[in-house]
SEZATI-337648 format. One record per residue (C-alpha): residue number from 1; x, z, y negated. Coordinates in pm, whole numbers, m for minus. Layout:
N
[atom NUM; [X; Z; Y]];
...
REM end
This chain:
400
[atom 1; [20236; 10595; m12080]];
[atom 2; [20214; 10592; m11707]];
[atom 3; [20595; 10635; m11672]];
[atom 4; [20605; 10930; m11918]];
[atom 5; [20323; 11098; m11732]];
[atom 6; [20491; 11055; m11364]];
[atom 7; [20816; 11190; m11524]];
[atom 8; [20635; 11516; m11657]];
[atom 9; [20446; 11566; m11354]];
[atom 10; [20767; 11522; m11138]];
[atom 11; [20959; 11763; m11379]];
[atom 12; [20684; 12039; m11362]];
[atom 13; [20640; 12000; m11000]];
[atom 14; [21004; 12068; m10941]];
[atom 15; [20977; 12356; m11187]];
[atom 16; [20690; 12494; m10995]];
[atom 17; [20883; 12444; m10664]];
[atom 18; [21186; 12617; m10783]];
[atom 19; [20963; 12917; m10886]];
[atom 20; [20816; 12925; m10536]];
[atom 21; [21149; 12938; m10373]];
[atom 22; [21253; 13212; m10601]];
[atom 23; [20938; 13419; m10510]];
[atom 24; [21023; 13402; m10137]];
[atom 25; [20886; 13066; m9996]];
[atom 26; [21116; 12822; m9832]];
[atom 27; [21060; 12530; m10055]];
[atom 28; [21325; 12236; m10043]];
[atom 29; [21386; 11906; m10237]];
[atom 30; [21191; 11718; m9952]];
[atom 31; [20878; 11926; m10025]];
[atom 32; [20891; 11843; m10406]];
[atom 33; [20928; 11452; m10347]];
[atom 34; [20645; 11486; m10066]];
[atom 35; [20434; 11676; m10333]];
[atom 36; [20458; 11420; m10595]];
[atom 37; [20398; 11140; m10383]];
[atom 38; [20082; 11321; m10238]];
[atom 39; [19973; 11373; m10584]];
[atom 40; [19987; 10999; m10662]];
[atom 41; [19848; 10882; m10321]];
[atom 42; [19555; 11126; m10327]];
[atom 43; [19419; 11030; m10684]];
[atom 44; [19304; 11414; m10748]];
[atom 45; [19017; 11437; m10977]];
[atom 46; [19015; 11792; m11063]];
[atom 47; [19188; 12125; m11059]];
[atom 48; [19064; 12216; m10710]];
[atom 49; [19201; 11882; m10568]];
[atom 50; [19520; 11935; m10736]];
[atom 51; [19560; 12308; m10613]];
[atom 52; [19483; 12201; m10261]];
[atom 53; [19714; 11901; m10245]];
[atom 54; [20013; 12120; m10370]];
[atom 55; [19900; 12395; m10104]];
[atom 56; [19910; 12147; m9820]];
[atom 57; [20279; 12039; m9899]];
[atom 58; [20431; 12358; m10006]];
[atom 59; [20250; 12645; m9767]];
[atom 60; [20406; 12622; m9411]];
[atom 61; [20302; 12974; m9307]];
[atom 62; [19999; 13201; m9347]];
[atom 63; [20156; 13467; m9531]];
[atom 64; [20257; 13259; m9797]];
[atom 65; [19931; 13159; m9925]];
[atom 66; [19900; 13469; m10116]];
[atom 67; [20219; 13383; m10308]];
[atom 68; [20106; 13029; m10346]];
[atom 69; [19756; 13127; m10507]];
[atom 70; [19911; 13373; m10746]];
[atom 71; [20200; 13144; m10856]];
[atom 72; [19950; 12846; m10921]];
[atom 73; [19726; 13076; m11116]];
[atom 74; [20006; 13210; m11348]];
[atom 75; [20187; 12883; m11381]];
[atom 76; [19865; 12685; m11509]];
[atom 77; [19749; 12974; m11727]];
[atom 78; [20099; 13040; m11896]];
[atom 79; [20230; 12686; m11893]];
[atom 80; [20046; 12492; m12179]];
[atom 81; [20288; 12187; m12138]];
[atom 82; [20161; 12113; m11780]];
[atom 83; [19781; 12177; m11882]];
[atom 84; [19841; 11878; m12139]];
[atom 85; [20006; 11674; m11878]];
[atom 86; [19715; 11716; m11615]];
[atom 87; [19472; 11641; m11876]];
[atom 88; [19647; 11296; m11962]];
[atom 89; [19688; 11226; m11587]];
[atom 90; [19362; 11349; m11460]];
[atom 91; [18991; 11277; m11597]];
[atom 92; [18897; 11626; m11568]];
[atom 93; [19084; 11970; m11588]];
[atom 94; [18870; 12277; m11538]];
[atom 95; [18967; 12590; m11758]];
[atom 96; [19086; 12896; m11583]];
[atom 97; [18925; 13207; m11642]];
[atom 98; [19118; 13497; m11706]];
[atom 99; [19131; 13757; m11416]];
[atom 100; [19265; 14115; m11364]];
[atom 101; [19615; 14141; m11227]];
[atom 102; [19636; 14123; m10851]];
[atom 103; [19887; 14260; m10603]];
[atom 104; [20160; 14026; m10573]];
[atom 105; [20122; 13881; m10907]];
[atom 106; [20392; 14065; m11101]];
[atom 107; [20677; 13936; m10856]];
[atom 108; [20545; 13573; m10883]];
[atom 109; [20532; 13608; m11254]];
[atom 110; [20881; 13722; m11260]];
[atom 111; [20999; 13449; m11041]];
[atom 112; [20816; 13187; m11260]];
[atom 113; [20937; 13282; m11597]];
[atom 114; [21279; 13460; m11505]];
[atom 115; [21462; 13177; m11705]];
[atom 116; [21272; 13194; m12007]];
[atom 117; [21251; 13567; m12066]];
[atom 118; [21363; 13666; m12411]];
[atom 119; [21351; 14004; m12577]];
[atom 120; [21259; 13941; m12956]];
[atom 121; [21258; 14313; m13021]];
[atom 122; [21500; 14597; m12898]];
[atom 123; [21359; 14929; m12906]];
[atom 124; [21567; 15225; m12938]];
[atom 125; [21427; 15543; m12761]];
[atom 126; [21590; 15848; m12714]];
[atom 127; [21546; 16019; m12385]];
[atom 128; [21623; 16361; m12275]];
[atom 129; [21895; 16310; m12007]];
[atom 130; [21729; 16563; m11754]];
[atom 131; [21406; 16338; m11769]];
[atom 132; [21570; 16016; m11694]];
[atom 133; [21490; 15878; m11338]];
[atom 134; [21755; 15628; m11171]];
[atom 135; [21646; 15276; m11065]];
[atom 136; [21701; 15367; m10731]];
[atom 137; [21432; 15656; m10734]];
[atom 138; [21191; 15432; m10899]];
[atom 139; [21222; 15192; m10622]];
[atom 140; [21176; 15453; m10388]];
[atom 141; [20844; 15536; m10510]];
[atom 142; [20707; 15206; m10599]];
[atom 143; [20414; 15048; m10391]];
[atom 144; [20520; 14719; m10213]];
[atom 145; [20207; 14548; m10340]];
[atom 146; [20349; 14599; m10689]];
[atom 147; [20715; 14494; m10655]];
[atom 148; [20867; 14209; m10810]];
[atom 149; [21101; 13963; m10621]];
[atom 150; [21419; 14128; m10702]];
[atom 151; [21268; 14455; m10615]];
[atom 152; [21139; 14337; m10274]];
[atom 153; [21495; 14214; m10190]];
[atom 154; [21648; 14543; m10302]];
[atom 155; [21361; 14695; m10064]];
[atom 156; [21451; 14485; m9782]];
[atom 157; [21826; 14570; m9794]];
[atom 158; [21730; 14956; m9826]];
[atom 159; [21493; 14911; m9496]];
[atom 160; [21765; 14750; m9320]];
[atom 161; [22023; 15054; m9385]];
[atom 162; [21767; 15306; m9248]];
[atom 163; [21937; 15513; m8986]];
[atom 164; [21697; 15611; m8707]];
[atom 165; [21762; 15963; m8586]];
[atom 166; [21813; 16044; m8209]];
[atom 167; [21509; 16195; m8061]];
[atom 168; [21623; 16290; m7719]];
[atom 169; [21392; 16403; m7465]];
[atom 170; [21476; 16549; m7112]];
[atom 171; [21405; 16337; m6798]];
[atom 172; [21397; 16444; m6430]];
[atom 173; [21722; 16266; m6358]];
[atom 174; [22045; 16482; m6371]];
[atom 175; [22373; 16384; m6543]];
[atom 176; [22727; 16525; m6603]];
[atom 177; [22676; 16827; m6804]];
[atom 178; [22941; 17089; m6925]];
[atom 179; [22683; 17358; m6917]];
[atom 180; [22479; 17244; m6614]];
[atom 181; [22311; 17486; m6369]];
[atom 182; [22385; 17270; m6031]];
[atom 183; [22740; 17188; m5883]];
[atom 184; [22825; 16831; m5848]];
[atom 185; [22992; 16829; m5516]];
[atom 186; [23128; 16472; m5545]];
[atom 187; [23299; 16502; m5884]];
[atom 188; [23416; 16866; m5809]];
[atom 189; [23609; 16736; m5482]];
[atom 190; [23747; 16434; m5677]];
[atom 191; [23876; 16649; m5946]];
[atom 192; [24030; 16896; m5680]];
[atom 193; [24196; 16608; m5505]];
[atom 194; [24414; 16512; m5809]];
[atom 195; [24576; 16870; m5792]];
[atom 196; [24618; 16865; m5401]];
[atom 197; [24343; 17088; m5342]];
[atom 198; [24526; 17380; m5514]];
[atom 199; [24281; 17419; m5799]];
[atom 200; [23920; 17372; m5746]];
[atom 201; [23744; 17275; m6095]];
[atom 202; [23373; 17307; m6058]];
[atom 203; [23169; 17021; m6207]];
[atom 204; [22838; 17070; m6309]];
[atom 205; [22499; 16859; m6329]];
[atom 206; [22234; 16911; m6600]];
[atom 207; [21925; 16757; m6728]];
[atom 208; [21952; 16390; m6833]];
[atom 209; [21838; 16322; m7205]];
[atom 210; [21723; 15979; m7299]];
[atom 211; [21563; 15828; m7630]];
[atom 212; [21203; 15774; m7597]];
[atom 213; [21048; 15447; m7641]];
[atom 214; [20863; 15339; m7962]];
[atom 215; [20562; 15118; m7961]];
[atom 216; [20433; 14979; m8280]];
[atom 217; [20084; 14838; m8320]];
[atom 218; [20071; 14667; m8652]];
[atom 219; [19764; 14558; m8832]];
[atom 220; [19790; 14193; m8945]];
[atom 221; [19450; 14160; m9104]];
[atom 222; [19362; 14039; m9456]];
[atom 223; [19336; 14367; m9598]];
[atom 224; [19699; 14454; m9479]];
[atom 225; [19847; 14112; m9582]];
[atom 226; [20007; 14271; m9881]];
[atom 227; [20207; 14501; m9648]];
[atom 228; [20255; 14330; m9336]];
[atom 229; [20592; 14154; m9392]];
[atom 230; [20776; 14462; m9506]];
[atom 231; [20628; 14646; m9229]];
[atom 232; [20785; 14383; m8992]];
[atom 233; [21121; 14410; m9182]];
[atom 234; [21088; 14817; m9091]];
[atom 235; [21031; 14727; m8725]];
[atom 236; [21296; 14473; m8727]];
[atom 237; [21548; 14736; m8863]];
[atom 238; [21469; 15002; m8607]];
[atom 239; [21443; 14763; m8313]];
[atom 240; [21799; 14664; m8395]];
[atom 241; [21905; 15035; m8408]];
[atom 242; [21714; 15134; m8089]];
[atom 243; [21638; 14870; m7847]];
[atom 244; [21348; 15043; m7679]];
[atom 245; [21112; 14941; m7953]];
[atom 246; [20802; 14713; m7836]];
[atom 247; [20594; 14587; m8144]];
[atom 248; [20246; 14428; m8104]];
[atom 249; [20061; 14256; m8393]];
[atom 250; [19669; 14259; m8394]];
[atom 251; [19393; 14111; m8614]];
[atom 252; [19123; 13983; m8397]];
[atom 253; [19351; 13963; m8069]];
[atom 254; [19642; 14157; m7956]];
[atom 255; [19993; 13963; m7959]];
[atom 256; [20326; 14111; m7820]];
[atom 257; [20604; 13988; m8068]];
[atom 258; [20895; 14218; m7901]];
[atom 259; [21108; 13919; m7805]];
[atom 260; [21054; 13750; m8155]];
[atom 261; [21145; 14048; m8346]];
[atom 262; [21463; 14103; m8149]];
[atom 263; [21645; 13817; m8312]];
[atom 264; [21914; 13911; m8500]];
[atom 265; [21830; 13739; m8839]];
[atom 266; [21528; 13890; m8999]];
[atom 267; [21405; 13607; m9148]];
[atom 268; [21430; 13411; m8820]];
[atom 269; [21245; 13690; m8639]];
[atom 270; [20965; 13720; m8883]];
[atom 271; [20913; 13338; m8874]];
[atom 272; [20904; 13361; m8501]];
[atom 273; [20631; 13628; m8523]];
[atom 274; [20432; 13425; m8739]];
[atom 275; [20459; 13115; m8507]];
[atom 276; [20335; 13319; m8224]];
[atom 277; [20030; 13482; m8397]];
[atom 278; [19719; 13277; m8433]];
[atom 279; [19500; 13537; m8627]];
[atom 280; [19720; 13606; m8927]];
[atom 281; [19518; 13749; m9243]];
[atom 282; [19200; 13722; m9064]];
[atom 283; [18941; 13971; m8956]];
[atom 284; [19002; 14307; m8792]];
[atom 285; [18904; 14421; m8456]];
[atom 286; [19076; 14738; m8383]];
[atom 287; [18868; 14856; m8086]];
[atom 288; [18922; 14516; m7900]];
[atom 289; [19299; 14507; m7959]];
[atom 290; [19334; 14859; m7843]];
[atom 291; [19122; 14782; m7526]];
[atom 292; [19360; 14477; m7474]];
[atom 293; [19647; 14702; m7494]];
[atom 294; [19528; 14993; m7272]];
[atom 295; [19439; 14765; m7024]];
[atom 296; [19728; 14528; m7004]];
[atom 297; [20038; 14704; m7145]];
[atom 298; [19988; 15076; m7173]];
[atom 299; [20131; 15145; m6847]];
[atom 300; [20437; 14907; m6884]];
[atom 301; [20537; 15055; m7225]];
[atom 302; [20409; 15411; m7266]];
[atom 303; [20628; 15581; m7011]];
[atom 304; [20903; 15844; m7074]];
[atom 305; [20738; 16016; m7373]];
[atom 306; [20667; 15732; m7572]];
[atom 307; [20583; 15759; m7957]];
[atom 308; [20310; 15530; m8077]];
[atom 309; [20307; 15409; m8446]];
[atom 310; [19945; 15270; m8523]];
[atom 311; [19997; 15089; m8862]];
[atom 312; [19652; 15026; m8998]];
[atom 313; [19411; 15110; m9294]];
[atom 314; [19142; 15172; m9028]];
[atom 315; [18870; 14934; m9189]];
[atom 316; [18695; 14839; m8850]];
[atom 317; [18404; 14618; m8861]];
[atom 318; [18256; 14757; m8543]];
[atom 319; [18348; 15109; m8530]];
[atom 320; [18137; 15227; m8227]];
[atom 321; [18194; 15448; m7920]];
[atom 322; [18418; 15184; m7770]];
[atom 323; [18692; 15245; m8049]];
[atom 324; [18635; 15626; m7989]];
[atom 325; [18689; 15575; m7602]];
[atom 326; [19015; 15337; m7676]];
[atom 327; [19164; 15589; m7912]];
[atom 328; [19099; 15899; m7686]];
[atom 329; [19291; 15678; m7401]];
[atom 330; [19577; 15560; m7615]];
[atom 331; [19619; 15931; m7716]];
[atom 332; [19626; 16062; m7389]];
[atom 333; [19897; 15802; m7277]];
[atom 334; [20152; 15884; m7514]];
[atom 335; [20355; 16160; m7657]];
[atom 336; [20281; 16128; m7989]];
[atom 337; [20024; 15904; m8190]];
[atom 338; [20134; 15856; m8564]];
[atom 339; [19891; 15666; m8785]];
[atom 340; [20042; 15496; m9086]];
[atom 341; [19798; 15404; m9326]];
[atom 342; [19864; 15252; m9673]];
[atom 343; [19544; 15349; m9823]];
[atom 344; [19676; 15705; m9853]];
[atom 345; [19880; 15590; m10132]];
[atom 346; [19563; 15662; m10352]];
[atom 347; [19536; 16028; m10438]];
[atom 348; [19147; 16044; m10412]];
[atom 349; [19137; 15878; m10063]];
[atom 350; [18879; 16032; m9827]];
[atom 351; [18781; 15948; m9477]];
[atom 352; [18440; 15775; m9575]];
[atom 353; [18458; 15481; m9351]];
[atom 354; [18333; 15518; m9032]];
[atom 355; [18631; 15349; m8848]];
[atom 356; [18862; 15600; m9009]];
[atom 357; [18640; 15901; m8921]];
[atom 358; [18632; 15777; m8573]];
[atom 359; [19003; 15738; m8543]];
[atom 360; [19117; 16066; m8713]];
[atom 361; [19022; 16323; m8413]];
[atom 362; [19252; 16142; m8158]];
[atom 363; [19579; 16135; m8412]];
[atom 364; [19854; 16353; m8398]];
[atom 365; [20003; 16278; m8750]];
[atom 366; [19819; 16065; m9051]];
[atom 367; [20108; 15956; m9284]];
[atom 368; [20133; 15713; m9580]];
[atom 369; [20321; 15400; m9557]];
[atom 370; [20335; 15213; m9871]];
[atom 371; [20669; 15259; m10025]];
[atom 372; [21042; 15329; m9932]];
[atom 373; [20988; 15682; m9970]];
[atom 374; [20734; 15720; m9696]];
[atom 375; [20924; 15498; m9466]];
[atom 376; [21226; 15716; m9518]];
[atom 377; [21015; 16021; m9437]];
[atom 378; [20872; 15861; m9135]];
[atom 379; [21221; 15787; m9002]];
[atom 380; [21303; 16164; m9045]];
[atom 381; [20989; 16259; m8882]];
[atom 382; [21063; 16045; m8561]];
[atom 383; [21332; 16291; m8445]];
[atom 384; [21126; 16645; m8517]];
[atom 385; [20803; 16814; m8436]];
[atom 386; [20471; 16689; m8594]];
[atom 387; [20467; 16806; m8963]];
[atom 388; [20185; 17033; m9081]];
[atom 389; [20147; 16853; m9401]];
[atom 390; [20017; 16549; m9231]];
[atom 391; [19750; 16696; m8994]];
[atom 392; [19473; 16469; m8997]];
[atom 393; [19227; 16752; m8917]];
[atom 394; [19239; 16862; m9250]];
[atom 395; [19107; 16525; m9383]];
[atom 396; [18816; 16554; m9138]];
[atom 397; [18733; 16888; m9282]];
[atom 398; [18721; 16772; m9621]];
[atom 399; [18472; 16509; m9547]];
[atom 400; [18259; 16744; m9348]];
REM end
């Protein structure tokens, strides 16, 4: 009986590991062997012990804890075979109470049961061709937190193909220009010597244009964990297209991950970012993080008309005068301050939180950032003037 139980244990752990790998977690054969050996050695006595034993083996990064938790709940709720196996191996098995679906549950569930999906009924629905919507349009408008594993993979490919437009600004330096207003004596003399001095072709200098730097401040607290990874993919894509991008991550402290995110492979870049950050999926201290940025980094990276992308939900615990002062200082130091808030995906969102109300007066634009459509609109806006439809002052008036 023990041999049969161990066989079922290894078989189901293998199936569970394959599902985790399909959901996006780096789980290999070695981890499966370690998990089976850990369960045999630990002598788990209840469901919680079983959960944390597997968690210790399979979860190597903080951002994978959510996927593992959802996979464990769905797997043990839907798989009656493994429940019987645990009941025969362990002295006690705690029942799992049904809970409403959470963010990330859909793609984990699809990964778990991708091989066992069978459609018993085929429905024929007549739909007007004028009302049909392509899969691409659905993907553009679907919330990142509700995407399946396959949809997230397609979203990553779409993010990698985003073309960052050129937002050129004039600098104080001069460069050769066909319609310039100053004569370039050196180039003019060189050009005339080619013709023996018989013809003098005047060369002109004009204002030199340059791409302004982009500085991204990304909130990686627990309330933003559903979107952090895809935001990092977005920042990796625009960093590859435009080298003058500086990326900071903040939760309870500020971390510069610009070097890590510049790696060519996006997965390696995100892994390097996670290795350098100690406060992933923790609390939020926006004021403290902005103070560290303004004090140590603002003068280095906010020159030449920089555009700042502040990606956070604004749920600050300590929203006092310090937050207002640091937001004002940040706004004065850059050319444009764009606040990207995933909470704007809700139609009835209002600036009721104290942190949100404190930050709004110092923002040039307030944009949603929860799907591919919002990312595409942001990329277009980076080369144009501030849009009137995203004026944060309107939201303040509504609350008042």
